[in-house]
N, C-alpha and C positions, 0 to 999 in steps of 0.2 A: 491579601492575604497569601502566605508562602504556599501553603498546600492547595489553595484555589490554584495557583497559577504554576505548580509543576502540574497537577493534573492535567489542564489545559496542553500545560508543551507535551506532555505524556499522551496524550488524545491525539494530537495533530501529530504528534512520528508516530504511532500506530496509521493512523490513516493515511501517514508517507509511506509507513511500510507496506500498506494494501495496495496504495497507487502506483509504488515504484515495480511491486511484482505484473502489476497491467502495464505500463507503458516502458518498462525498461528489461522485458525479454529477450528481447530480439539475437541477442548474440548467442547466447546460451543455448537457445533454438538449431543452432549450426555446428554444436562443439560435437556432439552425441548425436549418434545415430538408436533407433529403437531395438536395433539390434543389440547393441547392450545392454540396452533395459530390463532390468531385473523385472521376472514376471511377479507379480500381486501376492504377497505370505510367501516368496522363495526362504527369504533371510529373517533373523531374529531382530538384527538392528533395520528398522526401515528408512533411517535415511537417507540411502541411495534411490530409493523407492517414492521420496516424498521431491527428493531433488528431482526425477524422470518427471514426475509429474507438473511440477516447475516450468519444465522444457515446454511438457507438452501444451504450454496455453500460446504459445509463440510460433503456430503455426498458421494462425488465423485470426480473424479478426474476433472480435467480442466485447460484452459488454461487462460491466463490473457496476458493484452495490455494497457500498459500505455502510453498515449500521450501528450506531452508538447513541447511547441515550444522549438529547440534547443537540447531537451532530450527525448529519447522513450524510453521504456523498451516493453519486450516479454517473457513469461518463461510457462512455465506448473509445474503442484503440485498436491501431492495426499496428502490433508489434514490428511486422516485417515490412513498414514503411517508416515507425518511429514515431507514428503520429497518432494524436486522442485528443480528446478533449472530455472534460470533468465539471462537474458542479457541482461543490459543498454547501451545503445547507444548513443555516443557524437560527432554529426555529426559535428559541428563545427572544431574539432581539429582530428576528425578521430580515435579519442579514444573508449573502448569497457571495459567495465566492466562485467565477467562470474563469478556469487553467483553458488553454489549448497549449497543449508541445505537438512543436510542428520539428522535426530532426536534433539542431543544437539549438533552438531558441523555447523559451516559454513566455507563453502572453498571459495577463490572466485581467479581470476587471472585477471592483467591487460594488454592491448595489445596496445600498440604504445604511453608507457607512458615511459618517457625518465628513464634510467638507472633502469626502472624495466623490468625483463626478462618475456615476454610469458609465458615460459616453468614451471617459478616457479609457484606455487599452496600454498597458504599461508591458513593456518587454525589456527584457535579460537573456543574456546567454545562460543552457544550464550549468555553467561551471560558476556561477555567478551566485546561485540558487542557495541559500541557507540552509543547512542542513538537516536534517530531522522536521522543517516545516512542510506547509501544506503544498507549497509547490516543490518539493525534493522529490517528485515524481519518475527521475530519471537521471541519476545522477553518475557522473562523467569517470568515478573511480572504479563504477560497478555498474559496466552495461546493462550486463546479464539479467541483473536484478536477483537470481534468485541465488546469488552467493550469500548476501547478508542474511537469506532466509534461512538458507541450509546451515551455513557457518556459524550461527545464532542457536540453531537446534540441539538441546543437552540430550535428550533422551525421545523417541516415540516408536510405536510400535504400532501393527492393524488390530485393531478390534478380533477377536474371534470371533467365529463362525461367516458366514459367506457374503453378496454384498447385498445390500438394504435397498432398496429401489433403484437398485445399478448404482448404487455408491460403494466405495470401499471404505470403509472406517478409519481415523487412525486416533490417538489419541499420544500426549507428549508434552514435554515443557519447553520451554524456549529462551534462551539470555536475554537480555534485553540488554544489558553491561555489555555485550560484546557487539552492540552495533552503535552507529554514530549518536542514535538518540537519546543514549542515556546522558545529560551531560551533568556538571558538578552538583546543580541542585534537585534532580533527580535522585541521584546516587546518594545526597545526604539525607532526603526525603523518606526513600523506601530502601535504602541500604543493601542487603545480601536477597530483600523478598525478588528484586528485577535479575536475579541468578536463576530463576526459575520459574516462569511465570505458563499455569499451565496453556494449553492451547488443544485445540480438536482441530481434527482437519477431512476432507473428502475429496477422493479420486474417482470420474467418474467411469465406465466400462473402458473408454477412449485413453481410456491412463493420462486423463488431465485433471487440474485442480480446478475442484469448482467450490471449495470453502476452506476457507480459514478464519477459524475462531479464539481468540486469545481473550482469556480469564481475567480482566484487568480488576474484578471484585475479589481476587484472591490479593491485591496488594491494599486496597478498599473500596467499602461494597460502595458509594456512591459512585467506580468509576465504572462499573458493571462489565457489559461485556464486549469486545469487539470482533463486528461479523464484514469478513470480506468475500464478497462469491461472484463466480464468474460464470456468464452464460450467452445464450443466444452465438454459438460460434459460428463465425462465416457469415454476418451481416454485414449488409455493405455500409462502410462509414464514408465521409468525403468532407474532412477535414481541411482547413485553410488556411493560411497564414491571418492574424489579423491586423488589418491595417485598414488606416493608415495607426499607428503604435506610436508610442514616446521611451524613452528611458525611465525606467522605474526611479532611479532615485535612491530614498530611503526604504527599501523593502524590506526591513523589519518593520518599519515605522507603520507602515502599509497594513502590516499580518498581524500584529496586533491591535491593530483598531477595529478587526475584525471583530476581537472577542471584549472590546474594552466596554 
């Protein structure tokens, strides 16, 4: 069914967007200092503030949680060393995807997929990762990660009032067509709706992005909302290369098998 296929592609794309912010923000953390960061509420256009908050999560390790009806993900990362691990769960089928990012390489294995041994660890360079896939967590063309997010934001404002529970809240719209994730099928299915998808975001008192929620249910009710959250800053991580491993080969086929 075309709609179901496109919905899965969009879900993978948005999960990749959240994961990309996690694993791919290291370069951005060194490009600007906090001395140049606008203070909360200083400007009507909150895009510079949101960009600064995305840079704020690059300064230490942290935990990432991704939530969407039917799919969830969790992981830890240290953007300073360009390393991290992530597990994506598919509860309806009982399948799991395990991803490790180690510098310029991505390793992954699949659990519960017919014909694929969980004992096999596949390896491919980041430059070969399909754009918008569950593995697209640190793209070569945007190693800072935050560029895709900030460039795609159409509008954003800080909600009135002071911080709630130590968080500054934001609302806005994001143009998914401005990212590499919206392929021709998605553009045909959702059209101009992709150009202004509502989102909310939260920034903590330390100036770090701690939550980003995209309201995909405005495209179709069954899609629900996608939530990415960052927490436990400074936790200890111990990423390792997944050896032995083998070249991936048909990466598209392996990823499609997760949801077949």
